[in-house]
C-alpha positions in Angstrom: -16.6 -7.7 17.5 -13.9 -7.5 20.2 -10.2 -7.6 19.8 -7.9 -8.8 22.5 -4.1 -8.6 22.7 -1.8 -10.9 24.5 0.8 -8.2 25.0 1.3 -6.5 28.3 2.2 -3.1 26.7 2.2 -1.2 23.5 6.0 -1.4 23.5 6.0 -5.2 23.8 3.4 -5.5 21.0 5.3 -3.2 18.7 8.5 -5.1 19.2 6.8 -8.5 18.8 4.9 -7.6 15.7 7.6 -5.4 14.2 5.5 -2.3 13.9 6.6 1.2 14.9 4.6 3.2 17.5 4.0 6.0 15.0 2.4 3.5 12.5 0.3 2.0 15.3 -0.9 5.4 16.4 -1.7 6.4 12.8 -3.8 3.3 12.3 -5.6 3.8 15.6 -6.5 7.4 14.7 -7.7 6.4 11.2 -9.9 3.6 12.5 -11.4 5.4 15.5 -11.7 9.0 14.1 -9.4 10.5 16.7 -7.4 13.6 15.6 -4.4 14.7 17.6 -2.3 17.8 17.4 0.8 17.8 15.2 3.9 17.8 17.4 6.9 15.7 18.2 5.7 13.2 20.8 8.1 11.5 23.1 7.1 7.8 22.9 9.8 6.9 25.5 7.7 8.5 28.3 5.1 6.4 30.1 2.4 8.9 29.2 3.3 10.8 26.0 -0.2 12.3 25.6 -2.4 14.6 27.6 -5.9 16.0 27.2 -4.6 19.1 25.3 -3.2 16.8 22.5 -6.7 15.7 21.4 -7.8 18.0 18.5 -11.2 16.4 17.8 -13.1 13.2 17.3 -14.8 12.8 13.9 -17.3 10.0 13.1 -16.0 7.2 11.0 -18.3 6.3 8.1 -18.0 2.8 6.8 -20.4 2.9 3.9 -22.0 5.8 2.1 -24.9 5.1 -0.2 -24.5 7.7 -3.0 -27.9 9.0 -4.2 -26.3 11.8 -6.3 -25.5 11.6 -10.1 -22.3 10.2 -11.7 -20.7 13.6 -12.1 -20.9 14.2 -8.3 -19.6 10.8 -7.5 -16.6 11.4 -9.8 -16.0 14.8 -8.0 -15.9 13.0 -4.6 -13.3 10.5 -5.9 -11.2 13.3 -7.3 -11.3 15.2 -4.0 -10.2 12.0 -2.2 -7.3 11.3 -4.5 -6.1 14.9 -4.7 -6.7 16.3 -1.2 -7.1 13.2 1.0 -10.1 11.8 2.8 -9.9 14.1 5.8 -9.7 17.4 3.9 -12.6 19.8 4.4 -13.4 19.9 0.7 -13.7 16.1 0.6 -16.0 16.1 3.6 -18.2 18.7 2.0 -18.3 16.6 -1.2 -19.4 13.6 0.9 -22.2 15.7 2.4 -23.5 17.2 -0.9 -23.2 13.9 -2.8 -25.0 11.9 0.0 -27.7 14.5 0.8 
């Protein structure tokens, strides 16, 4: 599956679609597994990012087949709701429930 944009730049696409650059960046990071450092980025610059801003890249799992019992599955859902999907406890719960 490939996605093509008719916009010349991110700025043009954001103004055409009515999306902020921060929202676009957040969705890109969620979909690709890229984690960047937390700081105030200057989106008005031509290159607001550098190599030092990349914190890490995590694999994106689209489907996890749970082999574990119902109690462990409920624990994973609780961790997701309380702490978020990218919290270390949620990731550990994914590992232990899927192993």
